[in-house]
N, C-alpha and C positions, 0 to 999 in steps of 0.2 A: 591557766591558759591551755594546758594540755586537755583539761576536761572539756573546754569549749571546742577545741579542735576535734576531739573524739565525737562529741555531740553533733558537730557539723558533718563529719564524715558519714555517720550512720543515719542521719535524718532522712525521712521519706521524700520522694520527689514532689509530693504535694505540700511540703513544708511541715509535715507532722514530725513528732519526736523520733519515731522509728525505734528499732531495737538495736541496742549496742551489742553486737554479736561477739565482739572480741575485746579483751582488755588492751589499753593503750600500750602497755609494756610489750605485749606480743606484737602489736602493730608496728612497733619501732624495731623489731628484729629485722635484720637485713634480708633482702629478697632471696638471696642464695641459701638462706636458712629457713625460709618459709614464712617470713613476715612481709610487710609492705615497705620497709626501709624508711619509715618516717623518723624524723629527728626527735630525740628525747632532749627537751630543752634544758633540764637540770644538768645532764651530763655534758651537753654542749657548752654551757656556761662555765663548767669546771675546767674544761680543756682550754677555753679561751684565756683563762688566767695565766697560762703558761707562755703566752706570746708577748706579754709586756710585763716589765718589772718596774714599779714605781721607785723613784730615787728616794723619796721621803717616807713612803708608807710601807714598803716591803722590807723584810729582814734579809738583806743580801750581802752584808759585809762579813768577812771571815773573822768573827770575834764572838766572844760569849755574849756580848751586847751587839747584835748584828744590825742595829738601826743607825741611820744617819743622825748626828746631833746638830749639824749645821742648819740654820734657818736663813735661807737666802731666797729672794724673789725669783731668781733665775732658775731655780730647780723645783719650784712648786708646780705640781701637775705635769711633771716631765718624767720620761722614762730613762733608764740607764744608758740606752744607746745614744742619748744626746751628749754624753760625756766622751764619746769617741770621735776620732778624726773622720770626717766625711768620707764614705766609701772605703774605709780601712778598718781592719780589726786591730785598733791600737788606741790606747787612752790618749786624750788630749791633755798632756801633762800640764801645760801652762794654764789651761782652763781649770783643771781640777785644783791646782795649787792656789789659784786666784780666788776661787769661790769657797772652798771648804776649809774647815779648821785643820790644824796640823794633824790631829788624830784621825779625822775622817779621810784626809788626803792620803796619808800613809797607808791606811787600810785599803782604799780604792786602788791605788797604784800597785799594791802587793798582789792583786788578783791578776794572774797571767791570762793573756788573751791569745797570744800566738801559739800555734801548735808546736809540740816538741816531741822528742823520742820517749818521753815518760808516758805512763798510763794516763788516760784521761776519760772523762765521762762521754758517753755517746748515746744517741736515741736509737734503740735497736729496731724500731718499727719502720725506719726509713733507710733506704740504701745509702744515702749520703750522710747518715747519722745525725741529721739536723731535726730538731723538734718541729712538728707541724700539727695544726689543729685537726686536720683530716685523719692522720694516722693515730693521734691520741684518742680521738673519739671512736675510731674503729677498734682500738685495743680495749677500751672500756666496754664497748658493746660485745666484743668477742667473749669476754669473761662472763658476761651475763647470759649470753645466748647459749652457752654450753649446757645450761640447766633449764633453758626455756622450752626447747623442743628437742626431742631425741629421735630424729628420723633420718633416713638416708634417701629421701625423695630427691630425684634429679631436678631441682628447682631451676638451675641455670638453663636447662634445655627448654623449660616452659617459658621463661622470661625472654629467651632469645628467639622464640618463634616469630616469624614475620606474619603476624595477624593483628587485627585492631586491638588497641590497648584495653578497650572495654571487654573484649573476649578473654584476654589474659587475666584481668581482674575477676571475671566470672569463674574461670577455671581455678584460680587461687581460692575463691570462696568455696567452690565445690570440693576441692581437696581438703580444705580445712573444715568441711562439713558445717558451714555457717550460711547456707542458703535457706530461705524461708519455706522449707518443705513442711508438710503437715506434722511429721514427727518432731521436728525442731520447734515448730510453733507451739505444739502441746507441751514440750519441755519448758517453754517460757510462759506457760499458763495462759495461752491464747486459746479460746474456745473454738475449735474447728473440728470437722469430721476428719478422721485420720486417713481415709481411703484416697487412693490416687485419683485425681480428677480426670484422668484419661481412660484408665481401664476399670476403675471402681472395684477392683478385686483385692488389692493388697495395700498395706500401709505405705504411704508415700515417704520415701527417704531419698537422699541424693543418689544412692546406688540404684534404687528401683527406678527413679525417674529418668536417669540418663543411661542405664545399662540393662537392667533385667526386666523392665516393663515390656509387654508384647509390642507396643508401639515403638519403643527404643530398639528392640531386636529387629523389627522391620527396617528401621532406618540403617542399622549397621549392616544388615544383609544387602541393602541397596548400595551401600558404600563399599561392599566387598570385604567387610570385617568378619572374621570367624565367630561362631557362637561363643557365648560366655562360658567359661569353665567354672565348675562347681566350687572350687576352692577360693575363688575371688569374691570375698564377702564385702568388699568396700570399694568405693570409687577410687580411692587412693591406690589400692593394689591393682585395680583394673587399668588405670591410666599408666601406672608404672610399667605394666606389661606392654601396653601400646607403645610407650616410648622406646622400649627395648627392641621391638620388632618392626617399627615403622620408620621409613625414611622421612626426611623433612616435609616434603609435599604432602604425603599421606597423613602425617601427624598434624599438619596444619588443617587438613580437611576434617580430621577427627575432632579437634577442639572446636572448629566452626560448627560442626553438626551438633555437638553438645550444646553450644550456645543457641543454635537455631531450635533445638528441641525444647529448651527451657523457655525461649520466646514463644513458641507454639503453645506450651503449657500455660503460660500467663495469659495468652489470648483466650484460652478456654476458661480459665478461672475468672477473668475480669470482663471479658466481652462475649463469652459463650460461643466462641467460634474458633475453629482450628483447621489446619490443613492436613492433607495426607502425608505419609512418609516421604513419598517422591517429591512433594512440594518442599518439605523441610530440607531435604538433601540438596535440591536444586537451588533453593534460595541461599543456603550456606555456601555453596560453591560460587554462586554469582557474586555474593558479597565479598568473598575472599578475592576473587579475580578483580573486582572493581577497586577494592582497597589497595591491592598490590600494584595495579596499574597507576593508581593515583600517586603512589610513592615513587614510581619510576619516572624520573624527569625526562627520560628519552622517549616515553610513550606518547604517541600522538593519536588522540581519539579520532580525528578526522581521517588520517591516513590508514588507521586500522580497518576502516570499513571500505576502503577503496582498493581496486586492483591497479595494475600498471596502465591499463587502457583508460580507466576512469580518471587517472591522474592528469590526463590531458585536458579534461573538461573543467571549465571555470564559469562562474556566473558572469554574465555580461549585461551591461546596461542596455535597455531596449532603445531602438532608434526613435528619433523624434517623430511624433505623430502616430506611434503605435502603442498598444497595451500588451504588457508581458504578464502572464499568469504563472505564479510559482505554486507548486502543489507538493504535498507530502502526505504520507499515510503510515500508520503503525498498527500492529496487532498485539493485543494484551491477552496472553494465554490464560493467566490466572483468573481473569474476569470473563473469559469467553466472549470477548467483544473486540471491536476495532474502532479506529477513529481516522478521519482524514480532514484536511483543511487546505484552503488555497488563499493566496494573497495576490491581488492585481496591482 
């Protein structure tokens, strides 16, 4: 099942097999540790076992022979909580004595249910000490993730950014160096020319494509980002530095421009067309504003384009026997054209 899930995640948009850039175990690492937080089914099945104890199938009695010997129709396929008084942490003594043999009944009733001053077992991963599937699964993953990735990248800052989810996913792939850049494709034995499709001067890597390429430097200059320092040899290090010195709004624009540059790169690779640096930055900011306005339930697209005087104007139905002509026009700067229309 996990193999099918991994195959589905990495398959191409055209239905092809695609390249599986990352192992499923690493994909299941929690987001704050650099993974995608997918559920590992085997571990989840293990922790589910802790929520129910079968009366007849599980070894739960305090004895060297911990299994129930009684065979009764009322306890088949039932769990231990069925032997307690409803909504109380107390054995239903009459029920237990009626159903079970003397041996089983004595062992069951010898198990204390009410809290006392004596030491007792508790679940340390929950504040209330009660077992839960969520905390058990998190504890299992924590032990595995300590050896999965050893980095101090501020992942929570990335995942908490108010930008489209597709942009967060793109940034995650860029940090993990699993974008289909020329150097990565060659490492997967895909026959491609290693040069950057934009500048055609250097080998294309994530760092080159998004940071050190002359086109990328132009975009960062337009955004007001200082030149790249020589000691930043990876996109991971560069973005870490951006996170340290940028406020939230600026950091949002940084990741949006990264995504917009990659989109522009793909337009060049697949459609042989691309825009100028100014267009890349402008489209990144426009997409960010549109997305954030869409998330703001109090935002009104109609009122945003009206001033107080315009607010008094409303469309009115024409008088009988007359014709009313409604007109509108728009200018499209990217295509250097305009359009107008009218409806009578």
